C-alpha positions as CSV (number, residue, x, y, z in Angstrom):
1,M,116.4,-90.7,87.2
2,Q,115.6,-87.7,89.0
3,V,118.7,-85.6,87.6
4,V,121.5,-85.8,84.5
5,S,124.6,-86.2,86.7
6,F,128.1,-84.7,85.6
7,A,129.2,-87.8,84.4
8,Q,126.0,-88.7,82.2
9,I,126.4,-84.8,80.8
10,S,130.5,-85.7,79.7
11,R,129.9,-88.4,78.2
12,I,126.9,-87.0,76.2
13,L,129.2,-84.6,75.1
14,E,132.3,-87.0,74.6
15,L,129.7,-88.7,71.8
16,T,128.8,-85.0,70.6
17,D,132.3,-84.3,69.9
18,S,132.8,-87.0,68.2
19,L,130.2,-86.2,65.9
20,G,131.9,-82.8,65.2
21,L,129.3,-80.9,66.6
22,N,130.3,-77.9,68.6
23,R,129.7,-77.6,72.2
24,E,128.5,-74.4,72.2
25,W,125.3,-75.4,70.4
26,V,124.4,-78.3,72.2
27,E,121.9,-77.8,75.2
28,I,121.3,-80.9,78.1
29,P,118.5,-79.7,80.4
30,L,119.8,-81.2,83.5
31,S,115.9,-82.7,84.4
32,P,115.0,-85.6,82.3
33,K,111.8,-86.2,80.7
34,R,109.5,-89.1,79.5
35,P,110.4,-89.7,76.9
36,G,113.6,-88.0,76.2
37,L,114.3,-86.2,72.9
38,V,116.4,-84.3,70.3
39,R,115.4,-81.9,68.7
40,R,116.6,-78.2,67.0
41,L,115.9,-74.8,68.9
42,G,114.7,-71.8,66.8
43,N,117.9,-70.2,67.9
44,G,119.6,-73.3,65.7
45,K,121.1,-75.1,69.3
46,L,120.6,-78.8,69.2
47,E,118.8,-80.0,72.6
48,I,119.3,-83.5,74.1
49,I,116.9,-84.1,76.5
50,V,117.6,-87.4,78.6
51,D,115.2,-90.0,78.8
52,A,114.2,-90.5,82.0
53,D,112.6,-94.1,81.9
54,Q,115.2,-95.6,79.8
55,P,118.6,-96.7,81.0
56,F,121.2,-93.9,80.3
57,D,123.6,-96.2,78.6
58,E,120.7,-97.8,76.1
59,W,119.5,-94.3,75.7
60,L,123.1,-93.2,74.8
61,R,123.7,-96.0,72.2
62,S,120.3,-94.6,70.2
63,L,121.6,-91.0,70.6
64,P,123.8,-90.7,67.5
65,R,120.6,-91.6,65.4
66,Q,118.2,-89.4,67.0
67,I,121.1,-86.6,66.4
68,Q,120.9,-87.3,62.8
69,S,117.3,-87.5,62.5
70,A,117.1,-83.9,64.6
71,Q,119.4,-82.8,61.7
72,G,117.5,-84.6,58.9
73,T,119.9,-86.4,57.9
74,P,119.2,-90.1,57.2
């Protein structure tokens, strides 16, 4: 994957909505990385970087766990 599509961003935001996260506090770069990651930025926002190598649907299933980890919740 070279670019995160609008459809993929929409699916990520649907997931973060279901977790009660405010969209204003979520950043999703358009360029995927190896490996992808979820981290809390210095400004308090949550950065979600899509994994460039892992199939998107598989990665998306793991996203809630990654978000919990980034927020420091088990």
